[in-house]
C-alpha positions in Angstrom: -11.4 222.2 3.2 -9.7 225.4 4.3 -6.7 224.6 2.0 -9.1 224.3 -1.0 -10.8 227.6 0.0 -7.5 229.4 0.3 -6.3 228.2 -3.1 -9.6 229.3 -4.7 -9.8 232.7 -3.0 -6.1 233.6 -3.6 -6.4 233.0 -7.4 -9.8 234.6 -7.8 -10.1 238.0 -9.6 -12.9 240.0 -7.9 -15.5 241.9 -10.0 -15.7 245.5 -8.9 -16.9 248.8 -10.2 -16.5 252.4 -9.0 -19.4 254.1 -7.3 -19.7 257.1 -4.9 -20.5 255.1 -1.7 -18.3 252.2 -0.5 -18.5 249.8 2.4 -16.7 246.6 3.2 -17.7 243.4 5.0 -15.9 240.3 6.2 -17.3 236.8 5.6 -15.8 235.3 8.8 -14.9 231.6 8.7 -14.4 229.8 12.1 -13.7 226.3 13.2 -16.4 224.9 15.4 -17.3 221.3 16.4 -14.6 220.1 14.0 -16.3 221.8 11.0 -15.7 225.0 9.2 -18.6 227.5 9.8 -19.6 231.0 8.6 -20.1 233.4 11.5 -23.1 235.8 11.4 -24.2 238.7 13.6 -27.7 239.9 14.5 -27.6 243.7 14.7 -28.5 245.3 18.0 -32.2 246.3 18.3 -31.1 249.7 19.6 -29.5 250.6 16.3 -31.3 253.2 14.1 -30.6 251.3 10.8 -31.7 247.7 10.2 -32.1 246.8 13.9 -32.3 243.0 14.5 -31.1 242.2 10.9 -28.7 239.4 10.3 -25.5 240.5 8.7 -21.7 240.2 8.4 -19.3 242.4 10.3 -18.7 245.5 8.2 -19.5 249.1 7.5 -18.7 252.3 5.6 -15.1 253.1 4.6 -13.5 256.0 6.5 -11.5 258.7 4.8 -8.8 257.2 2.6 -9.3 253.8 4.1 -8.7 250.7 2.0 -11.7 248.4 1.9 -9.8 245.5 3.5 -8.7 247.8 6.3 -12.4 248.7 6.8 -13.5 245.1 6.9 -10.9 244.3 9.5 -11.5 247.4 11.6 -15.3 246.8 11.7 -14.9 243.1 12.5 -12.5 243.9 15.4 -15.0 246.6 16.7 -18.1 244.5 16.4 -16.7 241.1 17.6 -14.4 242.8 20.1 -11.4 240.8 18.9 -7.8 241.8 18.1 -6.6 242.1 14.5 -4.1 239.4 15.1 -7.1 237.0 15.5 -8.1 237.6 11.8 -6.3 235.9 8.9 -7.5 237.5 5.7 -7.7 234.9 2.9 -8.6 237.2 0.1 -11.4 239.2 -1.7 -14.4 237.8 -3.4 -16.9 239.5 -5.8 -18.2 242.9 -4.6 -21.9 243.6 -4.6 -23.5 246.6 -6.3 -26.6 247.5 -4.3 -29.9 249.0 -5.6 -29.1 252.2 -3.6 -25.8 253.1 -5.5 -23.4 251.6 -3.1 -20.7 248.9 -3.6 -19.9 246.5 -0.9 -16.4 245.1 -1.0 -16.4 241.5 0.3 -13.5 239.8 2.0 -13.1 236.3 3.5 -11.1 235.7 6.6 -10.4 233.0 9.2 -11.2 233.9 12.8 -8.4 232.4 14.9 -10.1 232.2 18.2 -12.7 230.1 19.8 -16.4 231.0 19.2 -17.1 230.7 22.9 -14.4 233.2 23.7 -15.8 236.0 21.5 -17.2 238.8 23.7 -18.9 240.8 21.0 -19.9 244.5 21.3 -23.3 244.7 22.9 -23.7 248.3 21.5 -23.7 247.0 17.9 -24.5 243.3 18.1 -27.4 241.5 19.7 -26.0 238.0 19.2 -23.7 235.9 17.0 -24.2 232.4 15.6 -22.6 230.2 13.0 -23.7 227.9 10.2 -21.6 225.0 8.8 -20.5 225.7 5.3 -21.7 222.2 4.4 -25.2 223.2 5.3 -25.3 225.9 2.6 -23.8 223.5 0.0 -26.5 220.9 0.8 -29.4 223.4 1.1 -29.7 225.9 -1.8 -31.5 229.1 -1.0 -34.9 230.3 -2.2 -34.8 233.3 -4.4 -37.7 235.7 -5.0 -37.7 238.5 -7.6 -39.0 242.0 -6.9 -39.9 243.9 -10.0 -40.1 247.6 -10.1 -41.0 250.2 -12.7 -40.0 253.9 -13.0 -42.3 256.3 -11.3 -42.2 259.2 -13.8 -43.1 262.8 -12.9 -45.7 264.6 -14.8 -43.3 267.2 -16.3 -41.0 264.5 -17.7 -39.9 265.6 -21.3 -41.4 262.8 -23.2 -41.1 264.9 -26.4 -37.3 264.6 -26.2 -37.2 260.8 -26.4 -38.1 258.3 -29.1 -41.8 257.2 -29.0 -42.6 259.7 -26.3 -44.9 258.2 -23.7 -44.7 254.9 -25.5 -41.1 254.5 -24.8 -40.3 251.0 -23.6 -38.9 251.6 -20.1 -37.4 248.4 -18.8 -38.8 246.8 -15.7 -36.1 246.3 -13.1 -35.8 242.9 -11.4 -34.1 242.5 -8.1 -33.3 239.1 -6.6 -34.0 238.6 -2.9 -32.3 235.5 -1.4 -33.4 233.5 1.7 -31.7 230.8 3.7 -33.4 229.2 6.7 -31.2 227.7 9.4 -32.7 226.5 12.7 -34.4 229.6 14.1 -32.6 232.1 11.8 -33.5 233.5 8.5 -30.6 234.9 6.5 -31.9 237.0 3.7 -31.3 240.0 1.4 -27.7 241.2 0.7 -26.2 239.0 3.4 -27.8 235.9 1.8 -26.7 237.0 -1.7 -23.1 237.4 -0.5 -23.4 234.0 1.2 -24.7 232.4 -1.9 -22.0 233.9 -4.1 -19.3 232.7 -1.7 -20.7 229.2 -1.4 -21.1 228.9 -5.2 -17.5 230.0 -5.7 -16.0 227.5 -3.3 -18.2 224.6 -4.4 -17.8 225.2 -8.2 -16.7 222.0 -9.9 -15.2 222.8 -13.4 -15.5 219.1 -14.4 -19.3 219.5 -14.3 -19.1 222.2 -17.0 -16.7 220.6 -19.4 
């Protein structure tokens, strides 16, 4: 399976767009119990932002840092592993968030035993893995959050067609959920998981 994933990722052209805020994550693949798994983190409860959330290793880009360098650096810091234990396969589609940030997504093979990973307790509460086959066999549930513009009273309606009757579009934002054992993977992490799983399990013959 890893050979198939390598072939797909290496020939894939990622979809990106320029925004002011950039971060990068790694989707870590790891062999466990003779299966290929995806590794996840639960963020430390002591963190100020998103404590206890399930996520991939990653974070904001530092000054003049390439996104792939950031993904590797953050993974090394959070999992407390050496860069030599990460084999980057390639880049997959980036994610444009609803808060004006783009997340650059990379896929890499962790070349160490799961049981030997002594992750950083300052940043990570726990780590766990999910077999890739589980995601292929168990599609996620997706819910849609709809939002409308909250317009201030002094908005210049007189300068736009139809004034207050202008047809402002309702924004729809998908929120994805996977349940695995005692874990719920949701939000951006679930969206990135779904995108990756859809990519590697895509069968062109079904669309001929």
